[in-house]
N, C-alpha and C positions, 0 to 999 in steps of 0.2 A: 550564746553570749552576745552575738551580733544583733539579735532580735531585741535585746533589752533596751537599747538606746531608742529605737523607733517607738517602742511601747511607752517609754518614759516621756518622749516628746508628745505622743498622742495624749497621754494622761495630762501633761502640763497644758496643752492647748485646750483640752476639755475643761479642766479646772479653771484656767484663765478666762475662758468664755463665760463660765458660770459666775466667777468672782467679779468680773468686770461690771456687772449690773446692766449689761446691755439687754435689749429686748429680745435677743436671740432665744433666751430660755422660754419665752412665752410663745414663740413661733410654733404653730401647729403643723405637724407633718401629715401626709396623707394617712387617713385612718383616725386622726384626732390625737395622736401622741405628741405632747409638748416636746420640743427639741431639748429643753433643759433636762427632762427625765432621761432622754437618750444620752445626753452628754454626761450625766452623772453615772449611768450604767457603763458607759465607755471608759470613764476615768477609773472606776472601781476595777473593771476587768483588765485594763491596761496596767494599773499598779500591781495587781495580783499576778498578772501574766509575766510582768518583768521580774517579780520576785521568784516565780516558778522557774523561769529561764536561767536565773542567776544561781540557783541552788543545785548542788550535786544530787544525782539520783540516789534514792535510798536513804537520804539523810532525814533527820527530824525537821530540818528547815524545809526540805522539799515536801514533806507530808503536811506541814503547816501551810505552806504556800498553796498546796493542792486544795486543802479545805477552804482557804481564803479565796482561791480562784473559783471554786464551785459556788461558794456563797455569793460572790460578786456576780457571777453569771446568772444566778437565780434571783438576784435582788429585784430587778425590774418586773419579771413575770409574777413573782410572789407579791410584790407591792401592788400591782394592778389587780391581782385576784383578791387581795385583802381589801382594797379600796372599792373594788367593783367598777372602776373606771380608769382610763388611761391618764387622766390628769392627776391621779393620786390625791384626790380630795378625801381626806379622812378626818374623823372627829371622835371624841369619846374614847372608849377603851381600845377600839381598833386603831385610832390615831396614836395612842400611847404604845401599843404593841409595835406598830410600824416604826415609830421613832426609836424605840429601844433596839429593834432589829437592825435598823439602818445604821445606828451608831456602832453596833457590834460589827457589822460588815465593814464599815469605814475604818474602824480601829484595827480590825484584822488585816485589811489590805495594807494599811500603813505599817503595821507591826511586821507583817511578813516581808515587806520591802526593806524595812530597816534591818531586820535580822539577816536577810540575804546580802545586803550591802555590807553589813558588819562582817559577815563571813568572807565576803570577797576581799575586804580590806585586811582582815586577819591573814588570809591566804597570801596576799601580796607582801605583807610584812614578814611572814615566815620565809618567803622565797629570797629575801635580800640578805 
């Protein structure tokens, strides 16, 4: 439970850096990976990781969070393989597949976090 807050802060910082429109996203890391791609992968992993930490073992919420976390961790390598480059420059059918897959992973990460938080809130409500 204590790990959830740092993960949420990390996700917030990553999303904030991407949403700010700063040139950080275009900064190339050693090897040619744009920082924006790493920030997105970090945000997805942190959101799903927080959901996983907040859910009780063996529950449906934990299973969904596990799938979401696995998809989040695979997002960047799968995207790079699909694109054939680290900049994730895609077009045509591959671009469509990547976009749909990315939206699914993003929605899964947010849904798993929402479900985990709802479960935590319901647990707190029942204890009172």
